[in-house]
N, C-alpha and C positions, 0 to 999 in steps of 0.2 A: 556382545553375549560371547561369556568359554562355551567352546564348546567340549562337551564332557559323554564320554565312551559309553559303554556296556556290556555285555556278551547278549548276545541278543538271538533270535526276533524278537519281537514285544511279550511278554507275556512270562520269563525267566523270573528266577528270585534274584537273579542281579540286576535288570532292569525295578523293580522291586526295591532294589535298595539304592537303583541310582535314581526312582523316584522320591523315598525321603529325602536321601543329599541335598537332593535341587530345591527340596522348602528350605533349608539353608544359607545357600549355595544356589540361584539361580544358573540355569545355564540350556544348551538347545543338547536333547540325550543325541546319541547318535548309537545303534545296533552295531555291534559287529559277529564278525561268522564264530572267531574263536579265541583265547586268549592269549595266546602269543601274539597275534595282529593287534589284538588291540591293547595291548602293552609295547607295542613297536610304534604302533601309531602316537603313542603318547614321546615314543623315544625322537620320532622324525617330525614331530611339529605338529602332525594333522588331526592330534588333537592337544586340548588344553589336560584336559584331565581324563583318568580312567575310573571304571569301578571294577573292582576284580574280588573272586573270591579266594579267598588265603586259608581259611580255618571252619570245619566243622565239627563239630560236637561229638559226634557217629565216627564218622570216619577221617579224623584231624586235619591235618595237612593238606593242601590241595598242593599236591609237586609242580605244577606245571608254571603257577603261579611264582614259588618262591625259588625256584632253578631260575623262572628268567630276569626277575630282579640280582639272585645271585650273581649270573656267570654272564648275562648280555643284555640285560639293559646297565643306562646310570641315573635313575629315574628316584625321586624321593616318595616315602608312605605320606601325606598330609592329611591323612584325616580315615574316620575305620566307620561301619558302620553295622550294626549287630541288628540280625531279624531272625523270628522263629519261622522255622518250614515246616509245614504243614505241606502233607503232599495228597494228590486225588491222583483218582482213576479216571478218564477219561476218556472218550468216547462218542464217537456219530451219535445224533439223535435217531433213534429207531434200534440200535442197537444195545443185547443184552449182556448180564456179565458174563452170560453163559455159551457167547457164539462167538467172545474171545479166542484167534486165532494165532493172535502174537502183539506181547508190549515192547513198548518204545522211550525210551528215557535217554538221560544221564549216566554215565557209570556210577558219579554218586547215588544218586534218587536211586536208581534200581538198586542199589547195597542198604540203601536207608531203609528200602521197605521191603527189604530180604522174606523176613518171615510172612508179610503177607503172603507176596507170591508164591512163598513154597504152602502155604495152607489154604490159600484159592485156587492158582493155575497151576500146579506142580505137574511138568510137563510143557506145559505152555512154552515154545520158544520166545526168547528173549533177543534184543538186538540195541545198540547202541544210537545214539544222535550225540551230535554237537555240543547240545541245550534239551533240556526240557521243554523249551518253548517250538525247536527245531523238532523234537519229538510229536509234538499235537501237529503241529502242520502236515506235518511225513500223513497221522491217521486221518488230517484233512484229506489230504488231496490223494488219499487210495480209498481202492472199488474191495479192500480185504477187511474183513469184521478183526478191527487192530483198537489199543487202546495206549492209551499215554497214562505214565507219571508225570504229576505235572500241578500247577499250582490253578487256583482256581479260576485268574484271570485269564493265564494262558487258555481257558477255554470257553472267556466270552469275548477273548481277542479270536481264534481258530470257529467261534459258530458251534461248540462242540456239548456232549453233556458230561455233566457229573454224573456216575456210577457209584463210586465209592469218596467218602473224605476221610483226612484223618491216616492217611494210610501207612504213616512213618510206624516203624519199629515200635518208637522213643517218644515219647509226648514232648518229652522239654528240648527238643532236637533245633539245632537255632546254628546259621551261618554269619563267621564275621568276613566282613568286606572290607579290603583298602581302600584308600583315593590316593592314587598316584601322579606324581605333579614332577615336572622340568625343575622346580623355584620348593626351595625347602619353606617349611611354617615357621611363623614364630611363636613365642611362649605363649599360653593362655594363663598357665600358673594351675594348671586340671591336664596335665598335658600324659603322653605314653611314649618310650623313645623304643626303638626293635634297633638289632646291630648280627653280624652275623662273624664270627670269628674259627680261628683253628689255634689250633699249641701243638709242642713236638709231644709226641706219643712215646711220653716216659710219665713214668710213678708218680701223682700229684699234680699234675700240669694241667687238668680241668681245675682242680679242686682250687689251684693256687686263684684262676681267674676269677672264678667265681665269690669267693671269698671278697676278694675290691670290692662286690656292690657289697656285702657286709661292714665292710669296713666303715663305708661311706653312709651306712644306713638306708640305703636303697634296695627296695624291694620289687625282686624278678617278679614278672608275672606270668612268663610263658616261657621254657628252656623246652628245642627239640634240637634233638641230629639229623645230619642228612650227609647220605659219600658225599666226599670232596671228588670222586669223578677221577681219582691221578692212579691210586690202586688201592685195590681192601686193605682195611681194620684204616684208611686215614677219613677223617669227620669233619664237618662241618658243626659249627652248632649255633641255633638260634635262639636268640635271646632280645625281649622284652621285658622292660623296668617304667615303674612307675617313675614321672619326671620328666623335662628337657633335657636337650642336650645343654643345651643355653647356661642350669641352671649350676651355680660355682661346685657342690659335690657331683652330679652327675659329669660334669667336664674334667674335676680329676678322673674321675673310675673311667673312665671312656681313658683318657692318657693312660694311664697302667696299662690294661685292658689292651689298647694296642701297641703299648711297648713291649709284651711277651706273647703276643700273637705271632703266627708264623703266616696267618689269612687275617685278613681286619675289613669289614664293609658297615661303612654308619649305613641306613636301609633309610633314616626320621625319625623327626621328630611331631608329635602331633596331638590333634585336639583328641581326647578320653572319651573313646562314646558311651551319652547317657538318654537310657532309653523314660527318665520320667518315674522312671517306675519308683525309686532309690534308686 
């Protein structure tokens, strides 16, 4: 049976994504403390696959994931999962909202609930944790009247009480997770591909690269820039597009992009996530 890692402990949104993924690709789910260790566990063979967050509707790219895939790991994206993110305020049984003297959660969760915190807990100290569930665990183990921001499952896992539901600032908040493996996936007929590249710092260089996809009739679904880690003004460009790298048009387009790039890395082709709602 495959060993599939996720950002733990139990009760994280990453575990929720892993449970959804395991419905179609069964495996033993193993929690890891942080994203770098999780990704490198696939790299060194301790895991067969890993589920990691890569993009949130509100907070954008999860930088640690994309940076490790680009600069440190030699892995391929072989799947994706998108889940809605509904945050709850949870605390120990008997703790009331007015009793709370500190709030703990993952930085992304805290940012997603910024307005709620400003409105109801202005001046209350906020502390970060490695995951939403790790924050819930801290609340469980504390003798102080603390609260965590996490999902309902975390409340169930750690025996905490839900004080408020759906506290995220944006009701359509969702996070995209990717599945990582040492081995690439084969075409399914409904795929996406992810690459990262850089071009010379000169007029029209990025336009020329992006025009290649248009010339081959390929639809881009995401483009984003990140610093190249060399010097100011040099950037990497992350692109997702419809299709598999083995498709004829995609294959030709990627060859052209690679030819004019100063840096190029193929991150993987994988089945596009479908939630059944159309």
